[in-house]
C-alpha positions in Angstrom: 80.3 86.2 63.6 77.3 86.0 66.0 74.4 88.3 65.1 74.4 90.6 68.2 72.3 93.4 66.5 73.0 96.1 64.0 74.7 99.4 64.3 71.3 101.0 63.6 69.8 99.3 66.6 72.6 100.5 68.9 72.2 104.1 67.6 68.4 104.0 68.1 68.8 102.6 71.6 71.2 105.4 72.6 68.9 108.0 71.1 65.8 106.6 72.7 67.2 106.6 76.2 68.4 110.1 76.1 72.1 109.8 75.5 73.2 113.2 74.3 74.8 113.3 70.9 77.2 115.9 69.6 77.6 117.5 66.2 78.4 114.0 64.9 75.2 112.1 65.7 77.3 108.9 66.1 79.3 110.3 69.1 78.3 110.1 72.8 78.7 113.7 74.0 81.3 114.6 76.7 83.5 111.5 76.7 87.1 111.6 75.4 88.4 108.5 73.6 86.7 107.4 70.3 86.5 103.8 69.1 84.7 102.5 66.0 82.0 99.8 66.3 81.6 97.8 63.0 78.9 95.2 62.2 79.1 92.4 59.7 77.8 94.6 56.9 80.5 97.1 57.3 78.4 99.8 58.9 80.2 101.8 61.6 79.4 103.9 64.6 82.0 106.1 66.4 81.7 106.0 70.2 83.8 108.2 72.5 84.8 106.4 75.8 85.9 107.8 79.2 89.1 105.7 79.0 91.2 104.3 76.1 90.2 100.9 74.8 92.7 98.2 73.9 91.3 98.0 70.3 90.4 101.0 68.2 87.8 99.0 66.2 85.3 96.7 67.8 83.1 94.2 66.1 79.4 94.0 67.2 80.0 90.4 68.5 82.2 92.0 71.1 79.9 94.9 72.1 76.7 95.2 74.1 74.6 97.8 75.8 72.7 97.8 79.1 70.2 100.4 80.1 69.2 100.6 83.8 66.6 102.7 85.5 67.2 104.8 88.7 66.5 101.8 90.9 69.2 99.7 89.1 66.8 97.4 87.2 67.8 96.6 83.6 65.3 97.9 81.0 67.4 97.0 77.9 69.9 94.2 77.3 71.5 94.3 73.8 74.5 92.5 72.1 76.8 90.4 74.3 75.0 91.6 77.4 72.3 89.0 76.6 74.9 86.2 77.3 75.4 87.1 80.9 72.5 86.2 83.3 73.1 89.1 85.6 72.7 91.5 82.6 69.3 90.3 81.4 66.2 92.5 81.4 64.7 92.5 84.9 67.9 91.9 86.8 69.1 94.6 89.3 72.7 95.8 88.8 72.8 97.1 92.4 72.8 93.4 93.5 75.9 92.6 91.4 79.6 93.4 91.6 78.8 96.4 89.4 76.9 98.2 92.1 79.6 100.8 92.9 80.1 101.7 89.2 76.3 102.1 88.7 75.9 104.3 91.8 78.8 106.4 90.6 77.0 106.9 87.2 73.8 107.9 88.9 75.9 110.7 90.6 77.0 112.0 87.2 80.5 110.5 87.2 82.0 108.6 84.2 84.4 105.7 84.3 84.8 102.0 83.7 85.5 98.7 85.5 86.8 95.3 84.4 84.7 92.3 85.6 84.0 88.8 84.4 86.3 89.3 81.4 84.1 92.3 80.3 84.9 96.1 80.4 81.9 98.2 81.5 81.8 101.9 80.5 79.4 104.3 82.1 77.5 106.7 79.8 75.4 109.6 81.1 72.4 109.5 83.4 69.4 110.9 81.6 67.0 112.7 83.9 64.3 112.7 81.3 64.0 108.9 81.1 65.6 108.3 84.5 68.0 105.8 82.9 71.7 105.0 82.8 73.4 103.6 79.7 76.4 101.2 80.2 78.5 100.1 77.2 79.6 96.5 77.5 82.8 95.5 75.7 84.4 92.0 75.7 87.8 92.2 77.3 89.3 88.7 77.0 92.7 90.0 76.0 92.7 92.6 78.8 91.7 90.1 81.4 94.4 87.7 80.1 97.0 90.5 80.3 96.0 91.4 83.8 96.1 87.8 84.9 99.6 87.5 83.4 100.7 90.6 85.1 99.3 89.3 88.4 101.1 86.0 87.8 104.4 87.8 87.2 103.9 90.0 90.2 103.1 87.0 92.4 106.3 85.2 91.0 108.4 88.3 91.8 106.9 88.5 95.3 107.5 84.9 96.0 111.1 85.0 94.7 111.8 88.0 96.8 110.3 86.6 100.0 111.8 83.1 99.3 115.2 84.7 98.6 115.0 86.6 101.9 114.0 83.5 103.8 116.8 81.5 102.3 119.5 84.1 102.9 118.4 84.7 106.6 118.8 81.0 107.6 121.9 78.8 107.3 120.5 75.9 109.3 118.2 73.4 107.6 115.1 73.4 109.8 114.5 77.2 110.2 115.2 77.5 106.4 112.7 74.8 105.5 110.0 76.3 107.8 110.5 79.8 106.4 110.4 78.5 102.8 107.1 76.5 103.1 105.4 79.4 105.0 106.4 81.9 102.3 105.3 79.5 99.5 102.0 78.8 101.1 101.3 82.5 101.9 102.2 84.0 98.6 100.5 81.3 96.4 97.5 80.8 98.8 98.0 77.0 99.0 96.0 74.5 101.0 99.2 72.8 102.1 103.0 72.8 101.5 105.4 70.1 102.6 109.2 69.7 102.2 111.2 66.6 102.7 115.0 66.4 102.8 117.2 63.4 102.2 119.1 62.3 105.4 122.9 62.4 105.3 124.4 59.1 104.3 121.1 57.4 103.3 118.2 57.6 100.8 115.6 58.1 103.6 113.9 61.4 103.7 112.6 63.4 106.7 109.8 66.0 106.8 111.6 69.2 107.8 108.8 71.7 107.0 105.1 71.7 106.6 102.1 74.1 106.7 98.4 73.4 106.2 98.6 69.7 107.0 97.2 68.2 110.2 99.5 66.5 112.8 97.8 63.2 112.2 98.5 63.4 108.5 102.1 64.6 108.8 102.9 61.8 111.3 102.3 59.3 108.5 104.9 60.9 106.3 107.5 62.2 108.8 110.0 59.5 107.6 110.0 58.2 104.0 112.1 55.5 102.5 111.7 55.5 98.7 113.9 52.4 98.2 111.9 50.3 100.7 108.3 50.8 99.8 106.3 53.5 97.9 103.5 54.6 100.2 103.0 58.2 99.0 103.5 60.5 96.0 106.6 62.1 97.5 108.4 58.7 97.7 107.4 58.0 94.0 108.8 61.3 92.9 112.0 60.8 94.8 112.5 57.4 93.3 111.6 58.3 89.7 113.2 61.8 89.9 110.2 63.1 87.9 107.6 65.6 88.9 103.9 64.7 89.4 101.0 67.0 88.7 97.3 66.3 89.0 94.3 68.6 88.8 92.7 66.8 91.7 94.0 64.8 94.7 91.3 62.2 94.0 92.8 61.3 90.6 95.5 59.1 92.1 95.0 56.2 94.6 98.0 57.4 96.6 96.9 61.0 97.0 93.3 60.2 97.5 94.1 58.0 100.5 96.7 60.3 102.1 97.1 63.9 100.9 93.4 64.4 100.2 92.6 63.6 103.8 95.2 65.5 105.9 94.8 69.1 104.6 92.9 71.5 106.9 91.4 73.3 103.9 89.6 71.5 101.1 92.3 70.5 98.7 92.3 70.9 94.9 95.2 70.2 92.5 98.6 68.9 93.6 102.2 69.3 92.4 105.2 67.2 93.7 108.7 68.2 92.5 112.0 66.5 93.0 114.8 68.7 94.3 118.0 67.7 92.5 121.5 69.0 92.8 123.9 67.4 90.3 123.0 63.7 90.4 121.7 63.7 93.9 118.0 64.0 95.1 118.3 66.3 98.1 114.6 66.5 98.8 111.0 66.7 97.5 108.7 69.7 97.5 104.9 69.1 97.6 102.4 71.9 97.0 98.6 71.4 97.3 96.1 73.9 95.9 92.9 75.0 97.5 89.7 73.7 96.0 88.7 75.8 93.0 92.1 77.6 92.5 92.2 77.9 88.8 95.6 79.7 88.8 97.4 76.7 90.4 98.2 74.9 87.2 99.3 78.2 85.6 101.9 78.6 88.4 103.6 75.2 87.8 106.7 77.0 86.3 106.9 79.1 89.4 106.8 76.0 91.7 109.5 74.4 89.5 111.7 77.5 89.9 111.0 77.6 93.7 112.0 73.9 94.0 115.3 74.5 92.1 116.2 77.5 94.4 115.2 75.4 97.4 117.4 72.5 96.3 120.5 74.7 96.2 119.6 76.3 99.5 118.9 72.9 101.2 122.1 71.5 99.8 124.1 74.4 101.1 122.5 74.3 104.6 123.3 70.5 104.8 126.9 71.1 103.9 127.0 73.9 106.5 125.6 71.7 109.2 127.9 68.9 108.2 130.9 71.1 108.6 129.5 72.3 112.0 129.0 68.7 113.0 132.5 67.8 112.1 133.8 70.7 114.1 131.9 69.7 117.2 131.2 65.9 116.9 133.4 62.9 117.0 133.2 61.4 113.4 133.3 57.7 114.6 130.7 57.8 117.4 128.7 60.9 116.6 128.8 62.3 120.1 130.5 65.6 121.1 134.3 65.8 120.6 136.8 67.1 123.1 136.6 70.7 122.1 132.8 70.8 122.2 132.9 69.1 125.6 135.2 71.8 127.0 132.9 74.6 125.8 129.8 72.9 127.1 131.4 72.3 130.5 132.6 75.9 130.8 129.0 77.2 130.0 127.5 74.8 132.5 129.9 76.0 135.2 128.9 79.6 134.5 125.2 78.6 134.8 125.8 76.7 138.0 127.7 79.6 139.5 124.8 82.0 138.6 122.0 79.7 139.6 123.7 78.1 142.6 123.1 74.6 141.3 125.1 71.3 141.4 126.6 69.4 138.5 128.2 66.0 138.1 131.2 65.1 135.8 132.3 61.6 134.8 135.4 60.2 133.1 134.8 56.7 131.6 137.4 54.4 130.3 137.0 51.0 128.5 139.0 48.4 130.4 141.9 46.7 128.6 140.8 48.4 125.3 144.4 48.6 124.0 144.9 44.8 124.1 141.4 44.3 122.8 142.1 46.6 119.9 145.4 44.9 119.1 144.1 41.4 119.3 140.8 41.9 117.4 141.7 44.7 115.0 140.6 48.3 114.7 137.2 47.5 113.0 136.1 45.4 116.0 137.6 48.1 118.3 135.5 50.8 116.5 132.4 48.6 116.9 133.1 48.4 120.6 133.4 52.2 121.0 130.1 52.7 119.2 128.3 50.2 121.5 129.8 51.8 124.6 128.5 55.2 123.4 125.0 53.6 122.8 125.1 52.3 126.4 126.1 55.8 127.8 123.4 57.6 125.8 120.7 55.1 127.0 121.4 56.1 130.6 121.5 59.9 130.4 119.0 62.7 129.8 118.6 64.7 126.5 120.2 67.8 128.0 123.2 65.9 129.5 126.3 65.7 127.4 128.3 62.6 126.4 131.6 63.3 124.7 134.6 61.4 123.5 137.5 62.7 125.5 140.1 60.8 123.4 140.9 57.2 122.5 138.8 54.9 124.6 138.0 57.6 127.2 134.6 59.4 127.4 133.3 62.3 129.4 129.7 62.7 130.7 128.4 66.0 132.1 125.2 66.0 134.1 124.0 69.6 134.8 121.8 70.1 137.9 122.8 66.7 139.4 123.9 66.2 143.0 126.7 63.7 143.9 124.3 60.8 144.9 122.4 61.1 141.6 125.6 61.3 139.6 127.0 58.2 141.2 123.7 56.4 140.6 123.8 57.3 136.9 127.5 56.2 136.8 126.6 52.8 138.2 123.8 52.4 135.6 126.3 53.2 132.8 128.8 50.7 134.2 126.1 47.9 134.3 125.0 48.8 130.8 128.6 48.6 129.5 129.0 45.3 131.3 126.2 43.8 129.2 128.0 44.5 125.9 129.2 41.4 124.1 131.5 41.8 121.0 132.1 39.0 118.5 135.8 39.0 117.8 137.6 38.5 114.5 138.1 34.8 115.4 134.5 34.3 116.4 135.1 34.5 120.1 132.6 36.5 122.2 134.3 39.1 124.3 132.7 40.9 127.2 133.3 44.6 127.7 133.7 46.5 131.0 134.3 50.1 131.9 135.7 52.0 134.9 134.2 55.4 135.9 135.5 58.3 137.9 133.1 61.0 139.3 133.7 64.6 140.4 131.1 67.2 141.5 130.5 70.9 141.2 131.0 72.8 143.5 132.0 70.2 146.2 135.0 68.9 144.3 136.0 72.0 142.3 134.5 75.3 141.0 136.8 75.2 138.0 136.1 73.3 134.7 139.7 72.1 134.5 139.7 71.1 138.1 136.5 69.0 137.7 138.0 67.0 134.8 141.3 66.5 136.6 139.4 65.3 139.7 137.2 62.9 137.7 140.3 61.6 136.0 142.0 61.0 139.4 138.9 59.1 140.5 139.0 57.0 137.3 142.6 56.1 138.1 141.5 54.9 141.6 138.7 52.8 140.0 141.2 51.1 137.7 143.7 50.7 140.5 141.0 49.0 142.7 140.4 46.3 140.0 138.5 48.0 137.2 134.8 47.6 136.2 133.7 49.9 139.1 132.7 53.5 140.0 134.9 55.7 142.1 134.3 59.3 143.2 136.7 62.1 144.2 136.2 63.0 147.8 137.1 66.4 149.2 138.1 69.6 147.5 140.5 69.2 144.5 143.3 71.7 144.4 144.7 72.6 141.0 148.5 72.7 140.8 149.9 76.2 140.5 150.5 77.1 136.9 153.1 79.8 136.5 152.0 82.9 134.5 153.7 82.8 131.1 152.0 85.7 129.3 154.0 88.9 129.6 152.2 92.2 128.8 155.5 94.0 128.4 156.1 92.1 125.1 153.5 94.3 123.5 155.5 97.5 124.3 157.7 97.0 121.2 154.7 97.4 118.9 153.6 100.7 120.4 154.7 104.3 120.3 155.4 106.1 123.6 152.0 107.8 123.5 150.3 104.5 122.8 152.2 102.9 125.7 151.0 105.6 128.1 147.4 105.2 126.9 147.6 101.4 127.2 148.9 101.7 130.8 146.0 104.1 131.6 143.4 101.7 130.2 145.0 98.7 132.0 144.9 100.6 135.4 141.2 101.4 134.8 140.3 97.8 133.7 142.3 95.7 136.3 139.7 95.8 139.1 136.9 94.9 136.7 139.0 92.1 135.1 139.9 90.5 138.5 136.2 90.2 139.4 135.2 89.0 135.8 138.0 86.5 135.8 136.8 85.0 139.0 133.1 84.9 137.8 134.1 83.4 134.4 136.7 81.0 135.8 139.4 82.6 133.6 143.0 81.7 134.1 145.5 84.4 135.0 146.9 84.1 131.5 143.5 84.8 130.0 143.0 87.8 132.3 146.3 89.3 131.2 145.5 88.6 127.5 142.3 90.7 127.8 144.4 93.5 129.3 146.8 93.1 126.4 143.9 93.5 124.0 143.1 96.8 125.7 146.6 98.0 125.0 147.0 96.9 121.4 143.5 96.8 119.9 143.3 100.6 119.1 146.6 100.4 117.1 145.5 97.1 115.4 142.2 98.7 114.2 143.9 101.9 113.0 146.7 100.2 111.1 144.2 97.6 109.6 142.1 100.5 108.2 144.8 102.8 107.0 148.0 100.9 106.0 147.7 97.4 104.5 151.5 96.8 104.3 152.0 97.9 107.9 149.0 95.8 108.9 150.4 92.6 107.3 153.7 93.2 109.1 151.9 93.8 112.4 150.0 90.5 112.1 153.2 88.6 111.6 154.7 89.9 114.8 155.3 87.1 117.4 154.1 89.4 120.2 150.5 89.3 118.7 150.4 85.6 118.0 148.3 84.5 120.9 146.0 87.6 120.6 145.2 87.1 116.9 142.0 85.0 117.3 140.5 87.7 119.5 141.8 90.5 117.4 140.2 89.0 114.2 136.9 89.0 116.0 137.0 92.6 117.3 134.1 93.8 115.1 131.9 90.8 115.5 128.5 91.1 117.2 126.9 88.6 119.5 123.7 88.5 117.4 125.7 87.3 114.3 125.4 90.6 112.2 129.1 91.4 112.3 131.3 91.4 109.2 132.2 87.6 109.4 128.8 86.5 110.7 130.2 84.9 113.9 127.4 84.4 116.4 127.2 83.9 120.2 129.8 81.4 121.4 131.4 81.2 118.0 133.1 84.5 118.9 136.2 83.8 121.0 135.5 84.3 124.7 138.4 86.8 125.2 137.0 89.0 122.4 133.5 89.0 124.1 135.0 89.9 127.4 137.2 92.7 125.9 134.1 94.2 124.2 132.3 94.6 127.5 135.3 95.8 129.5 136.3 98.4 126.9 132.8 99.9 126.8 132.6 100.1 130.6 136.0 101.9 131.0 135.7 104.1 127.9 131.9 104.9 127.7 130.7 104.1 131.3 128.8 101.2 129.8 126.5 103.4 127.7 126.4 101.1 124.7 125.7 98.0 126.8 122.2 99.3 127.5 121.4 100.5 124.0 123.1 98.0 121.7 121.9 94.6 123.1 122.8 92.7 119.9 126.5 93.4 120.2 127.5 92.0 123.6 127.4 88.7 125.3 124.4 89.1 127.7 125.9 86.8 130.3 129.1 88.8 130.5 127.1 92.0 130.6 125.1 90.7 133.6 128.3 89.8 135.4 129.8 93.2 134.8 126.6 95.2 135.5 127.4 95.7 139.2 131.0 97.0 138.7 130.2 100.7 138.5 133.3 101.6 140.5 135.4 100.0 137.8 134.0 102.3 135.2 
């Protein structure tokens, strides 16, 4: 035990500087929580504090006393106070972090404060000696408990914010950006970086970063752990083991890279592999600010965060893979037929609204069937991939190349006039002509393609008509000798397609009262639907199907909510078969907050049209103005001028 001074010295100091004593001369008068101070000889002094202390008995090597005058200058420094420079005789407490506590004591208030692992208790200001006594008690345990509580609180805050960020985003890039920003903000990091393993390879891409300069991140945007170890993230990915260092300058890799690209002066570093099962899905790197002593204490928190991130990243990659399979051709990677149809329809809407042109091409590989039969499907697949590369090399990022089917491809060029479209088609034809394929027998075979072009609005204002016209032009190119570009001239007329959908088939599902209400709604909606069908390029069948939804949707909702057996029977009725996709999406919202989470164009078009039409005819469009997240804004814009239909 260190000799800090005897109990007698403490009592004499308290008495000499005017601290009032009660009936028990060992108690400070007017304060409410007694503790016992004991020296090495077993002598004790009972002192009453303004707040409870953590320990009821204090040894003199944990206690001190400071006496300050009315100007804040220290007159007496006793016990452990002598081991703090700012508590030595002659120092001014008003120049320290204790200034507010001291000023409060001068005004006659009692209290305490924890600072520098010491608890400071205010005594009473003595007017006779113009001094203030402050009891100094070592508070290592209390400081440690507060630090631990702060650590737990920070962990809880991070997990809450990280959890919210992960649940709000299904796609990889927004999820990664949200995660690194939350980590950096809550843990006050100098930098945070997140790499994710690319599908089908061991290469990693930087998908989220904060606190790192653009020059620095450009050096680590793409990592290949199996090729060459150039940074700590690659080493961690290859070894599957975390790396922690108290300073970036401790390792030759981090001292040459990470230590130089942080905006703030960096301190310690932690790099953690993100593993799901046996697969490394990514790497998380966190860099502390210089002098952050809590960083190493938070390593378990970073490990937990990396585990949560690994699961979230893996889920988002699976989600995006399923989305990709739904919209992309698995062999060539470009859009599939379904995605092309949706893209074309949206671009037609935009062109109608903005009064702009558009070009559409149909491309066919010449003699591909015989090529495939003679050389085999593997060589045929190689040929398809090379043709796709040639097409993509000739179009803009916002154009669309899609596999129409087999060896046929579609290219859509928004905002392109006929001359420009034909020019791009010719470039694609020349690029395809340069392709050479080594056959299964070693022979080199040249590839050529024929291209047909159609134009919006010159050729047709209908998506189906544009594709048909481009296909007819393609046939003419093949008929003229192949390996050439042909365009459809004039206006393409779609063949008349008889209406096959019959609204009367729904009558069997409705009561007489429901039939009458359905006829009333149809009569109100027909003018609006005719104009919407023209603007949206809907077929007559689609127009009638929306009117059918108006008739049957109220009954469908009511039975669904009230009678499960009747609802199951209703869903199996053949009269509803073609309406079911739209009926299943009746309660979805355009912003994705509906019960199934369908967002924007993931909601069937007829369901989006129905939502707008029924609000106009039933509510005079009141909800359209107040609930923007529910409705397709494009359809709302088209319907905005149809007040007479409401």
